[in-house]
N, C-alpha and C positions, 0 to 999 in steps of 0.2 A: 664387404663394407664393414668398417670398424664400428663397434658399438662402445660407447664410453659409459663407464660406471658413474652416473651422475651423483650417486650418493657418497662417492669416496674421492672424486677427483679434486676436492678442495681440502682434504684432510692433511696432506703433506705440507710442511712449512717450506717457505722459500729460504734461500741462502743468499745474503747480500755479500758480495765478494770484495767490495771496495773499488779502488781505482786501478784498472788493469795496467800493468807495466810499471806501476810505481809502488808495488807492495813493500819493497825494502825501504822506501822513503816515507811511508805513511806515519811512522812514529814522529818524525821530524815535522811533517806537514801538520800534525795534530797540535803542535805548540802554538803557531799563530792562530789556528782555528779555535783552540780553547780560549786564547786571550780575546779574540774578536767576539766570541760567544759571550764571554763574561762582560765585555763592554756593552753588548746588545741588551743583556738581561739587566745589568745595573742601570744603564742609561734610560731604558724605557720605564723601569720601576721608579726611578727618580722623577721622571717626567709625569708619570701617573700620580705620584705622591704630591708633587707641587700643584698640579691641576686640581686635585681633590681638596688640598688643604687651603690654598689661597683663594679667597673670595674674589679677588680682582681677576682671576683667571677663569671664573665661571661665566664664560661667554661662548657663543656658538662655535667660533673658530677653535677654541681650546677643547671643547667637547669633541669635535671631530678629530682633533689631534690626539686626544686620549683614546679614541676608537682606533686610530692608526697605531698607537703604541701597543694596545692590546693585541691587535692583529699581528704586529711584528713579533711580539712574544710568542704568539701561536705558531707563526711560520718557522721561527728559528728552533723552538722547542720541539716541534714536530719531527724535525730531521736531524739536528746537530747532535743530540745525545747518542743516537744510534750510530751516527757517522764517527764520533769520537771512540765509541766502543770498538768499531771495526779497525780504526787506526791503531788502537792500543792492543787489542786482543786477537785480531785477525777476523776472518769471515764470521758473520753472525747470522743465526736463524731468526726468522720472523714468521709468525703464523699468517695464514691467509686472511683472517679477519683483521689482524694487526696491520697487514700490508694495505688492505682496503681502507682502513682508518687513516693510515699515513697518506695514501693517495688523496682521500677526500680533504683532509685538513691542509695539505700542501696546496692544492689548487683552490680550495675555498679561501685560503688566506690571500692568494693573489687576486681573486675576484673581489674580496672585500677591500684590499688596498686600492684597487682601481676605482671602485665606487666611492670610497672615502675621499680620494683625491679629487674626484669630480665634485663631491659635496663641498669640499674646501674651496675649490675654484669658484663655485657658485656663491659661497659665503663672501669671498673677496670681491666678486663682481657686485654683489648687493652693497657691500660696505663702501666701495669706492664710487660706483656709478649711481647708486640711489641711497646715500647715507641717511637722508631724512626718513626713509621708509624702512630702514634696517630692522628696527625693533618690531615693526608691524608685520614684516614679511617672515623673518626668522624668529617666530614665537616659540616658546617651549613645546607647544603642541606640534608645530610644524617640524621642529627638530626631531622629536620622537618619531613622527611619521617617516622622515627621511632615514633615520637610523633603522627602523623596522624594514623599510623598503630595501635598504642596502643588504641587510642580512638575509632577507627573504629571496631577493634576486639571486644572490650567490648560491643559496641552498638549492633553488630550483634548477639552476644551470648545472650544478655539479653532481647532484644525486643521480641523474641518468648515466653519467660517465662511470660511476661506481657500479651501477647495476649492469652496464654493458660488460664490465670486467667480470662481475660475479657469475654471469651466465656462461662464461667460457670454460671449456675443459682443458686442463693442463696435464697432458699425458707424456710430455717430453721432459726436458731439463727443468729443474726448479732453481737453478742458479741464476742470479741477477747480477750482471756486471755493473754494479752501481753501489752507492752508499745509502740509498733510500729507494723506496718504491715510488715509481712514477708511472702514470697511467699507460702511456703508449709502450714504455719499456716492459711493463708487466704483460700487457696484451700480446706483445710479440712472442712471448713464450708459449702461447696457446697453440693447440693443434686443431685449429678451426679458422674459418674465415673471419678476419678482424677488420674488414673494410669499413664497417660502420663505426668501429672504435676509432680508427685513424681519422676518418672524415669528421666525426663528431668532435673528437679531441683537437682537431685542427680548426674547423670552421667556426665552432661556437666561441672558443676563446678569442680567435682573431676578430670576429664580429663584435664581441663584447669590448675588447680592447680598442678597436678602431672607433666604435661609437663613443666610448668614454674619452678617448684621446681627441677626437674631433670636437666634442662638446667643451672639453677643457681648453683646446686651442681657441675656439670661438670666444669663450669667456675671457681669456687673456688678451685677445685682440681688442675686445671691447674695453677691457680694463686699461690697456695701454693707450687707447684712443682718449679715454677719459682722463688718464693721468697727465698726458701731454697738453691737455687743455687747462690744467690747473694753473692759476696765475702765479702762485708762490713756488719758488725753487725748492724750499724746504719741504713743502707739502708733496711735491713730486718725488723728492728723494725718499721721504718717509713711506709713501705708497709703493714705490719700487722696491724699497728694502723689505717691506712686509711680504711682497709677492716673490722676492728672490728666493727665500727658503722653500716656498712651494714649488717653484720651477726646478730647483735642484733635486728635490725629492721625486718629482714627476719623472725627470730624466733618469734617475737611478732606478726607477721601477720599470719604465717602458722600454728603454734601450735593451737591457738584458732579456726582458720578457719576449720582445719581438725576435731577438736572436735565437732564443731557446725554442720558441714555437716553430720558427722557420727551419732551424737546423734539424728538428725532429722530422719534419715533413720532407725537406728537400736536401738536407745536408749530408748526403751519402759520402761525400769526400772529406767531411770533417772528422779528424781522428777521434776515436772514442775516448781516449784519455783526456784530450782537450775539452770535449763536450762534458764529461763528468766533472772535471775540475771547475769549469765555468758554471755548471749547475749547482755545485756546492757553494761557490762564491755568491751565487744569486740568492741563496737562502740565508746567508749570514752577513753579507756586506750591507745591504740596505737596512736591515733591522739595527745594525750597529751605528750606521752613519746618520739615520733619521733623527734620533734625539740630539746628536752632536750638531747637526745642521740647524735644527730649530733652537737649540740652546745658544748657538753663536749668532744666528741671524735675527732671532725674535727678541726684541729688547725686554719685553715683559718677563719672559722666561729667563733670559740672561741675568736680569736684576735679581730674580728670586733665587737663582742658583748661587750667585755671589753672596746673597744674604744667608743662604743655607750653610755654605761652607766657610765663608769668611765674614762672620757677623760683625767683628770689630772694624774691619776695613770698610764695610758698607755704611757704617755710622758716620 
């Protein structure tokens, strides 16, 4: 019976290999990746700056939007810099604590995104279905409680996943065929039973995502019912326009997330190269598109962006 040296099996670093089969094209792949990452960073920073500076944007919806922007910065910065270093300089080492940190913040970001979108759906529901009670329901105290609940729920859900990886002995290869550390991918390198890792990593995110998605869907069904009862066509268009940006962001988050989770559990026939490319797009595309979607679809933000970059034209 093999005995593992539990004091030393976490001392060796892992090696992130990049995208298998596309090594010679990684330098070229890095060009759009670098551009999209820059768009994500600049776009979300501008969004945060506008929300912090403009008193007219100090409303619950924009507070939740600033939380989403911070989470998108966390998600992209957790993975993309390491990915770009692999594309430019070849396989990169990452320490075991560094790998666990990346695993935690990668999945924590997704948990936060999902909960923030649920909070934003609730905000739109109250604003459209109970506008006279909006300020009494979404008080500053209530918003702080919602924010604390969002961060606390994600932390409680993700910490066990990190500890489940930390307990594993890694006595075989330390090479990870990926551009960043991902919980199930790291666990599969262990020389021990990882059934609990696979089922916890599959069931808990799926349950969390399904609960959030169902509640969001219920909110928007009630919103649409209220919108189509409005007597004014202009009022209906304004309400639908406000919700349109939220729906776009929700679809950008949940469609890739469901694909990624299901592919890890059941997608044995999905080519590894495709899976890794899709996983990389998932951590960079939504953070880059979210500020663009809100900048284009939300009139208050669009007006402030025009005022920021084209002050003469806006006068």
